[in-house]
N, C-alpha and C positions, 0 to 999 in steps of 0.2 A: 337549703340543703340540710340533710340529717347528719352529715359528717361532724365529728367532734375531734378535739385535740388528740384523742387516743389513736387517731388514724396514723400518726407517725410511727407507731409500734406495730401496725398491721403489716401483713406480708407484702413484699414487693415481688411481682411476677415478672420473670424474664422469659420471653416467648421467642422461639426460633425454630425453623424447620430443619436445621442441622445442629448437631451437638455431638461431642465425642461418643462413639469412635469415629464419626465423620470429622475429619480435621481440615477445616478451611478457616479463613480469616474471621468470618462472621461467627462460626462455631466457637472459636477461641475467645472472641470478644464476649459472647454470651457467658461462656464458662468463667472468664475472669471477672466480669461484672458480679456474677453470683458468688464466686469465691471471696472476693474482697468485701462485698456487702455483708456477708455473714461474719467475716473477720472483724467487721466494725459493729457487730452485734445488731445488725438489721435483719429481721426475719425475711427470708427470701426463698423462693422455689423456682425451678426451671420447668417449663412446659414445652414438650418437643415430641416428635413422632418416635415410635418404637424402632429399635435397631436390632435385627435378628442376632440371637446368641450373644447378647451383650448384657452385662449386669453393671449397673451404676454403683460407684463407690465414692460418691461425693459427700462432703460434710453438710449437705443441705438436701432437701427433698427434690427429686427429679420425677415429675409426673409425665408418663409417656402414654401415647394413644396409638391405636391401630394404624398401620401403614403398609404400603405395597411398594415394590421397586419402581423407579421411573426408568422406562426403557431408554437405553442409550445414554443415561446419566448416572451410571454406577459411581459411587455408592449412595446416591441421594434417594430419598424416599418420599412418596406422596402420602400425606397424612389424611386419615379418614376418621376424624374425631367423633362424628355423629354416629358411627357404627360401634363405638366402644362404650358400652353402658357402664362398666366398672370405672373407667376413667371419668366419665361425666359425674358419677356418684361422688368420687373423691374430690374433684375440683369444686364441686358445688358446696363442699364443706368449708372451703377456705374463704376467709374474709380478707380481701385485698385492700391495700391502701393506695396502690398505683400499679398499673401494668405497663410493661415496656416491650413493644414488638420490634424485633430485629429483622422481621420478614413479613411481607404482606399476604402470605398465602394461608395455609391451614392454621398455623399457630397464631398468626396475626388476626385472623377472623375470630379465633377463640378469645384473644385479648380484647378485641373490639366489643364482642358480646358481653364479656364480664364488665368492661368499663360502663356500658349502657345499663346493665342490670344492677350493678352496685353503686352507680353514680360516682365513679372515681376517674381520675385523669388517665388518659392513654398517651404515652410517648411512643413515637415510631421513628426508628432510625433508617434512613435511606442509604443502604450500603452498596447496592449492585446496579449494574447496567442491565436492567430487566429486559429491555427491548432486544438487546443482542441475544440474550438467552432464548427469548421467544422465537426470534428469527431462525436460530439454529434448530429449535425443536419442531416448529410447524412449517418452516421453509416457505412462508408466505408473508410478505411485508404488511399486507393489508390486515390480515388476521393478527399479526404481531402488534400492529398499531392499536387495534381494538383491545387486545389484552393489556397493553401498556396503559391505555386510558382507564381500564378497570383498576389497575394497580394505583393510579393517581387518585381515583375516587377513595381508595382506602386511606391514603395519606392525608387527604382533605378532611377526614373525620377525626384525625388525631388532635389532641390538645396542644402538643408540641411536636415538631418534626426536627430531628437532629441529622446533621451530616458530619462525617468524620474529618473532613478538611475542606478548605474554602473552595477549591476547584470543583468539588462535587456539585456545587450550586448550579453551575452551568448545565450539568446533565439533568438535574431535576427540573430546571426551568424549561429546558428543551422538551421535556416530557409533558409540560403543561401545568406544572404546579406553580401557583401564584402567591401562596401564603408565605408566612415568615419561616425562616429556617434558623436553627441554632447550630453553631459549630462546636462539636465536642470531640476532642482528639481521641484517637486510639492510643493505647499504651502497649507495653510488651513485658513479658515476664522474664526476659533475659538481662534486664538492666541490673548492674551490680557495681560495687565499688572495689571488687577484687582486682588485682593486677591481671591483665588480659593475656600477656605473653605466655605464662606457664599453661594457661587453659588452652590457648591455640596450639602450642607445641604438643601437649598431651593428646589433643584431639587429632592432630595429624598422625601421630604415632598409632593411635587406636584405629584409624581408618587406612593405615598403610600408605600414606602419601609421602613420596620421597621429598627430601629437603629442598631440592632444586626444581621440583615440579610445581607448576602453577595449578591450583585447584579451583575449578569453576563450578558453580552450583546453581540449580534451579529447584525451587520448592513450590508446589502448587498443583492445581488440576492439570492433567495432561490432555489439554484440549487445544485445538488450533487457534481459538480466539485469543489465547495468551501469547500468540506469536512464537510458539515453540518451533515451528518450521524454520523461522528466521535464525533461531539459535543454532539448530543443527546444520543448516546450510552455511552459516558463518564459520562454524568450527571446521567445515571441510576446506575453507580457504586458508586456514592457519594450521593445518595438521602437520606441517613441518616443524612446529614448535613443540616444546615439552609441556604438556598439560594433561590433566585428567578432568573429566566432566561428570558430575553426579546429577541425575534427575531423580527427585524425590516426590512421590505422589502417585496418583492413578487418574484415569480418565478415558473417555471414549476413543481418543486418538493414540493411546499407548501402543497398540500393535503397529499402527502405521508409522509412528515415530521410530520404533525399533527397526522396521523395514527400511526406513530412510537412512538410518544410521548404518545399517548393513550395506545398502546400496552405495553410500558415499565412503565406504571403507573406513569407518570411524570406530569399529568394534573394539579395538584395543585401547581406545581413549575414553569411550563413553560407557557409563554404568547406569542402568535403570535399577534404582534401589527399591522401589515400591513404596507402599504407605508406611509411615512411621507415626505411631500414636504416642509413644513415650517421649515426653518433653525433654528429658535429660539426653535421650539419644539424638533427637533432632538438633538439640543445642550443639552436639559434637560436630555435626555437619556445618552449621552456621559458623562455628568457631574456627574450624579447620580451613574453610574456604578463603581464598584470596579475593575473589570477586563473586558477587551474586548477580546473576544474569536475569533481568526481568524486563524484556522488551514489550510487555503487554500494553496495548492501547485500549484494552477491554476493561481493565480494573479501574475502580474509582480511587480507593485509598488502601492499597494492599498492606496488610499487617507484616508480611514477610520482609518487606524492605526495611521496616523499623527493627524487626528482630535481628536481621543481619547486621544493621548498623550498631545495635546494642553490643554486639560482639566484635566491633571494629572491622566488619567486612562491608566495604562499600559496594553499591549497586551500579550496574550499567543499565540505563533506561532510555526510552525514546523521547526526544525533545517534543514538548507540547502535550504529552500524554498526561492524563489526570494523575497517574501513579508517580509521575516525576515532579509533581507540584512542590514537594518538600525538599527537592534536591537542587543545589547550586552547582553547576558544572565545574568540575575540577577542584571543588572545595570539600563537599561531603558526599560526593558521588560523581558519576560520569554520564553524559548525555550524548546520543548519536542520532543521526537521521534514521528513518524507518526503512532501511535498505540493508540487504545482506553485505554489500561492499562496505558501507559505512560502519556497520556493527563489527564486522571482521577487522576492519582497519583500526578501530578503537581498541579491540582486544589485543591486536598485534602491538600497538603502541604501548598499552598498559603493561603487558607481560614483560616488556623490555624496561619498564620503569617501576620496580617494586617499591621504591621509597615514595613515589607518588601515590601508589595504592595504599601504603601504610598510613600516610598522613591523612588521606581522605577518610580512611577507616576511623582514625582518632577523632576527626571532626564530626563524622556521622554519629559516633557514640555520644558526643556532646550536644548535638543539635536535634536529633530526631528520635532519641531513645528515652521517652518518658515512661516511667513505671506505671503499671496498672493500679498500684495502690494510690498513687497520686491522682490518676484519672478518676478513680472511683470516689475519692474524697470530693472532687468537683461534682461528679454524678449525683452522689447522695445529697449534696447541698441543693442541687437543681431539683431533685425529686421533692425534697422537703418544702422548698419555696412554691413549687407547683401545687402540692397538696394544700398548702395554706391559702393560696389564691383560690383554689376550688372551694374551700370552706366559705369564703366570703361571697360566693355567687348568690 
């Protein structure tokens, strides 16, 4: 190979099809990788689709390419990089040392193309249950299966495939991947050594939550795949209790969720907050909440569970779900069966036991809340070792 030792100072490319203002776990992962890499003096740039009426203000370059809306998946965009001549001119000027794809679609294909052209390593992280997304979009299992196989072809071309927690290996194997996988944790940007009680108290005041009122929270895409119907129907079974429920986010099911809340006469207890892009503002919601409700069996390794835990807010999840892999029941979170009755019963039990909630929150902050700075130190070390192995080929 023609690579030399100077490759360690070349640009690391972070490629993903979502990036702020689109706020999801993978978007935040890409953002934190880039932020902490540049803080450690590693040249880095992000490559992602354009987002209308949004101007980037990051301390590192963000290269965006032409995109169009994905019908039924607002706010997500379909990237069309081949149609964007100015983008292609700009990216061709960059000498990369390594490219990291957090998505196998348009941004991932750009990363793969650059890896081939510049003879550099490609890292690909398997974040999502792609087959579930395809089945929702095309509503045909056979076609969804074919699309999933195509995604696996992408991962087979990577030099290293990373997964964010051990349980995700089961999903990628189920999809047909037979190669080696590396487990690289997600972090979160809410980890802190500050005393948490004043933060939680102030957050509840800011959000007008009464002292004796239990605050329940969901943050994420408002889609049925995340088991949002189970949350709402469970709340209907405990509406005799004093609680407030905040839903933060957006998604195709939002209007239907609102209608279900109205039908079940939960209007006085449930608030749909909408999208929050400001991290300090979303931190207020995580800090103020008593319990984070995340019954999704769709997610692989949700960042939101770790973010809640960092602020001593334990989560309620479904037994056996990938998202529950980091939770020990009644220690650093709570697990239930995947049924409305079980979920509602757990909420009723916990609302009557605030000390149990408090202790689980303390344990969550100690066991699942690793900082992004710590994660990125590991990531950079892995990048450098992979680049050195590539030199020796």
